[in-house]
C-alpha positions as CSV (number, residue, x, y, z in Angstrom):
1,X,93.9,126.6,214.6
2,X,95.0,129.4,212.4
3,X,92.4,128.1,209.8
4,X,89.6,128.7,212.4
5,X,90.8,131.9,213.3
6,X,90.8,133.0,209.6
7,X,87.4,131.6,209.1
8,X,86.1,133.4,212.2
9,X,87.5,136.7,211.1
10,X,86.1,136.3,207.6
11,X,82.5,135.4,209.0
12,X,82.8,138.4,211.4
13,X,83.5,140.7,208.5
14,X,80.7,139.2,206.3
15,X,78.2,139.6,209.1
16,X,79.2,143.2,209.5
17,X,78.6,143.7,205.8
18,X,75.3,142.1,206.0
19,X,74.4,144.3,209.0
20,X,75.3,147.3,207.2
21,X,73.3,146.5,204.1
22,X,70.3,145.5,206.0
23,X,68.1,148.4,205.3
24,X,69.3,148.9,201.7
25,X,67.3,148.0,198.7
26,X,68.3,144.8,196.8
27,X,66.4,145.9,193.6
28,X,65.7,143.2,191.0
29,X,67.7,141.4,188.4
30,X,67.0,144.1,185.9
31,X,67.9,147.1,188.2
32,X,69.9,146.2,191.1
33,X,69.7,148.3,194.2
34,X,72.3,149.8,196.3
35,X,72.4,146.8,198.8
36,X,72.9,144.0,196.1
37,X,76.6,144.2,196.0
38,X,77.3,144.2,199.6
39,X,74.9,141.5,200.4
40,X,76.4,139.4,197.6
41,X,79.9,140.0,198.8
42,X,79.1,139.2,202.2
43,X,77.2,135.9,201.4
44,X,80.3,134.8,199.3
45,X,82.7,135.6,202.2
46,X,80.4,133.6,204.5
47,X,80.5,130.7,202.1
48,X,84.3,131.0,202.0
49,X,84.5,131.0,205.8
50,X,82.4,127.9,205.8
51,X,84.6,126.2,203.3
52,X,87.7,126.9,205.5
53,X,86.0,125.6,208.6
54,X,84.9,122.3,206.8
55,X,87.9,121.8,204.8
56,X,90.1,118.8,205.8
57,X,93.4,120.7,205.1
58,X,95.8,120.9,208.3
59,X,98.1,123.3,206.3
60,X,98.1,126.6,208.2
61,X,97.2,129.7,206.3
62,X,100.4,131.9,206.1
63,X,99.8,135.7,206.3
64,X,101.0,137.7,203.4
65,X,104.1,140.0,204.0
66,X,103.6,143.1,206.0
67,X,104.6,145.3,203.0
68,X,102.0,143.8,200.7
69,X,99.2,144.2,203.4
70,X,100.0,147.7,204.0
71,X,100.2,148.8,200.3
72,X,96.9,146.7,199.3
73,X,95.1,148.2,202.2
74,X,96.6,151.6,201.5
75,X,95.4,151.3,197.9
76,X,91.7,150.9,199.1
77,X,92.1,153.8,201.4
78,X,93.6,156.1,198.8
79,X,90.7,155.1,196.3
80,X,88.1,156.1,198.9
81,X,89.9,159.3,199.7
82,X,90.8,160.4,196.2
83,X,87.4,159.5,194.6
84,X,85.7,162.7,195.5
85,X,88.8,164.9,195.0
86,X,90.5,163.4,191.9
87,X,87.4,161.6,190.2
88,X,87.2,158.0,189.3
89,X,90.0,158.1,186.7
90,X,92.5,159.6,189.1
91,X,91.5,157.2,192.1
92,X,91.6,154.1,190.1
93,X,95.1,155.1,188.7
94,X,96.4,155.8,192.1
95,X,94.9,152.6,193.7
96,X,96.3,150.5,190.8
97,X,99.9,152.0,191.2
98,X,99.9,151.6,194.9
99,X,98.7,148.0,194.6
100,X,101.4,147.2,192.0
101,X,104.1,148.7,194.3
102,X,103.1,145.6,196.7
103,X,104.7,143.2,194.3
104,X,108.3,143.0,193.5
105,X,107.5,141.6,190.1
106,X,105.4,144.5,188.8
107,X,107.0,146.6,186.0
108,X,106.5,150.3,185.4
109,X,105.1,150.0,181.8
110,X,102.7,147.3,182.7
111,X,101.4,149.2,185.7
112,X,100.9,152.2,183.6
113,X,99.0,150.1,181.0
114,X,97.0,148.5,183.6
115,X,96.0,151.5,185.5
116,X,95.0,153.2,182.2
117,X,92.9,150.2,181.1
118,X,91.2,149.7,184.2
119,X,90.4,153.6,184.6
120,X,88.9,153.5,181.1
121,X,87.0,150.3,181.8
122,X,85.5,151.6,185.0
123,X,84.5,154.8,183.5
124,X,83.0,153.0,180.7
125,X,81.2,150.6,182.9
126,X,80.1,152.6,185.8
127,X,79.7,156.0,184.3
128,X,78.6,155.5,180.7
129,X,77.1,152.0,180.9
130,X,75.1,152.2,184.3
131,X,74.8,155.8,184.4
132,X,76.2,156.3,187.8
133,X,76.9,160.1,188.9
134,X,80.5,159.6,189.6
135,X,82.9,162.3,188.5
136,X,85.5,161.2,186.0
137,X,88.0,163.9,187.1
138,X,88.6,166.6,189.5
139,X,85.7,169.0,189.8
């Protein structure tokens, strides 16, 4: 029963994503449009929901601990709120640190190294590679 609820919730979120991306341009393979990523993620989520429905596993899906759920969700919210204020580098570092706090196995040095690596990678990919106009730091 829990598996069906999870599949229904996932399918609902996917359908909301598809509805939100309905009017967006998908672009082409050479130059993807703004709607390509939300549509791709929504379709993948629908496929995962279908896989859960049609799987023969009777094992229930266990929810993650509340602390983990809150911190991972909080990291996404922090990224969205900090991106216009602190820029891409600050938002990525903050989101990585908050996410790392969700695990009791994370270490400070590894978290710092990962956040710096991710910030540099995202800057290289999105700002320099794809040419998106995302501020790197505070304006």
